[in-house]
C-alpha positions in Angstrom: 20.3 1.1 -3.1 19.9 -2.7 -3.3 19.8 -4.4 -6.7 19.0 -8.0 -7.8 21.3 -9.1 -10.6 20.2 -11.9 -13.0 23.6 -13.6 -13.0 24.2 -16.1 -15.8 27.5 -17.9 -16.3 28.4 -15.7 -19.3 30.7 -12.7 -19.6 28.1 -9.8 -19.4 26.1 -10.1 -16.2 29.1 -10.4 -13.9 30.5 -7.3 -15.5 27.2 -5.4 -15.0 27.4 -6.5 -11.3 31.0 -5.4 -11.0 30.3 -2.0 -12.5 27.4 -1.4 -10.1 29.4 -2.7 -7.1 32.1 -0.2 -8.0 29.4 2.5 -7.8 28.6 1.5 -4.3 25.4 -0.4 -4.9 24.4 -3.5 -2.8 24.0 -6.4 -5.2 22.2 -9.7 -4.7 22.2 -12.5 -7.3 19.7 -14.8 -9.0 20.9 -17.6 -11.2 18.7 -19.8 -13.4 20.8 -23.0 -13.3 21.4 -25.3 -16.2 23.1 -28.0 -14.1 26.0 -28.7 -11.8 28.7 -27.0 -13.9 26.7 -23.8 -14.1 26.2 -23.9 -10.3 29.9 -24.3 -9.7 30.7 -21.5 -12.1 28.2 -19.2 -10.4 29.9 -19.9 -7.0 33.2 -18.9 -8.5 31.7 -15.7 -10.0 30.0 -14.7 -6.7 33.3 -15.4 -4.8 35.1 -13.1 -7.2 32.5 -10.4 -7.0 32.7 -10.6 -3.2 36.1 -8.9 -3.6 34.2 -5.8 -4.6 31.8 -6.0 -1.6 29.2 -8.2 -3.5 26.9 -10.6 -1.6 28.3 -13.8 -0.2 25.3 -15.8 -1.5 23.1 -16.3 -4.6 19.7 -17.6 -5.2 19.2 -20.3 -7.8 16.3 -22.0 -9.6 16.2 -24.7 -12.3 16.2 -23.3 -15.8 15.1 -26.5 -17.5 12.0 -26.7 -15.3 11.1 -23.1 -16.2 11.5 -23.9 -19.9 9.0 -26.8 -19.5 6.5 -24.4 -18.0 7.0 -22.1 -21.0 6.6 -25.0 -23.5 3.4 -26.0 -21.8 1.9 -22.7 -22.8 1.9 -23.8 -26.4 3.8 -20.7 -27.7 5.2 -20.0 -31.1 8.8 -21.5 -30.8 10.3 -18.4 -32.2 9.2 -16.6 -29.0 10.9 -19.0 -26.6 13.7 -16.6 -25.6 11.2 -13.7 -25.1 9.0 -15.9 -22.8 12.1 -17.1 -21.1 13.3 -13.5 -20.4 9.8 -12.5 -19.3 9.6 -15.4 -16.9 13.0 -14.7 -15.5 12.1 -11.1 -14.9 8.8 -11.9 -13.3 10.5 -14.4 -11.0 13.2 -11.9 -10.2 10.7 -9.2 -9.5 9.0 -11.4 -6.8 12.3 -12.3 -5.3 13.5 -8.7 -5.3 10.3 -7.7 -3.4 11.2 -10.4 -0.7 14.8 -9.2 -0.5 13.9 -5.5 -0.4 15.7 -4.7 -3.7 14.9 -1.4 -5.5 15.7 -2.6 -9.1 16.8 -5.5 -11.3 20.2 -5.6 -12.9 20.9 -7.2 -16.3 23.9 -7.6 -18.5 22.1 -6.9 -21.8 24.1 -5.2 -24.6 22.0 -3.8 -27.4 21.7 -6.1 -30.4 24.3 -8.6 -29.1 21.8 -11.5 -29.3 18.2 -11.9 -30.6 16.6 -11.2 -27.2 18.4 -7.9 -26.9 16.9 -5.9 -29.8 14.9 -2.8 -28.9 11.5 -4.4 -29.8 12.4 -7.5 -27.8 13.6 -5.6 -24.8 10.3 -3.7 -24.8 8.2 -6.8 -24.8 10.4 -8.5 -22.1 10.4 -5.4 -19.8 6.6 -5.1 -20.1 6.3 -8.2 -17.9 7.4 -6.3 -14.8 6.9 -3.0 -13.0 10.2 -2.9 -11.2 13.0 -0.8 -12.8 15.6 -2.7 -14.8 19.2 -1.3 -14.9 21.4 -2.2 -17.9 24.8 -0.6 -17.5 26.3 -2.4 -20.6 23.5 -1.5 -23.0 25.7 0.7 -25.3 29.0 -1.3 -25.0 30.4 -3.6 -27.6 31.7 -7.1 -26.8 35.4 -6.1 -26.7 34.7 -3.3 -24.2 32.7 -5.8 -22.0 35.6 -8.3 -22.2 38.0 -5.6 -21.1 35.9 -4.9 -18.0 35.6 -8.7 -17.4 39.4 -9.0 -17.4 39.7 -6.0 -15.1 37.1 -7.6 -12.7 38.8 -11.0 -12.8 35.6 -12.7 -14.0 36.6 -13.3 -17.6 38.5 -16.6 -17.1 35.6 -18.0 -15.0 32.9 -16.8 -17.5 34.6 -18.6 -20.5 34.6 -22.0 -18.6 32.3 -24.5 -20.2 29.0 -25.3 -18.7 25.8 -27.1 -19.7 24.5 -24.3 -22.1 20.9 -23.7 -23.0 19.3 -26.2 -25.4 16.0 -24.3 -25.7 17.2 -21.5 -28.0 15.2 -21.8 -31.3 16.8 -21.9 -34.7 15.1 -18.7 -35.8 14.4 -16.6 -32.7 12.1 -13.6 -33.3 14.0 -10.3 -33.3 11.1 -7.9 -33.6 8.7 -9.2 -31.0 5.2 -7.7 -30.7 3.4 -7.4 -27.4 0.1 -8.5 -28.8 1.6 -12.0 -29.4 2.1 -12.5 -25.7 -1.2 -14.2 -24.7 -0.3 -15.5 -21.2 2.7 -15.9 -19.0 4.0 -18.7 -16.7 2.7 -18.5 -13.2 6.1 -17.7 -11.6 5.0 -18.5 -8.1 5.7 -22.2 -8.9 9.2 -21.2 -10.1 9.8 -19.1 -7.0 8.9 -22.1 -4.9 12.0 -23.8 -6.3 14.4 -21.0 -5.5 17.2 -22.0 -3.2 19.7 -19.9 -1.4 23.4 -20.8 -1.8 26.1 -19.5 0.6 29.5 -19.1 -1.0 
């Protein structure tokens, strides 16, 4: 089975990829880049995951451009992270279809950040029809860190990168599907996707 992992530069998504690679899954990667540092960090993470038979490439698209598309929708600022995740998932779904992937792979851990509450995950997931696997959903941060150290991704993940400047001060934690009026047309985001060989 082939999976498309949404690979950030953080600790969690590389661990999710590592765990599924260990189970024998074929994993491709999609990275929403924040800038040159996040690209270099992703190259290092993909290189490390190659040791576990991960792909020797990743696909990337500009995160800031995606955020501009979201802002242009005129949304309630508290919903920025929800729209961001929905847009990422919709973009990933289209790329997964092109790559022949059976499911998406996420590093979400329940309740760790605002976008990972049960109501928010429900609203985010409703954007796509493809299955979403979340092997870390019931783990706490310390458990995830231990896996990251085991995989050799921890020291890479804690390297500084550009970081996201779009996170609102008071993000919604109990999103409601009826507040989602329209989504970004992700075809324009998919047009910016670039394949990077490692």
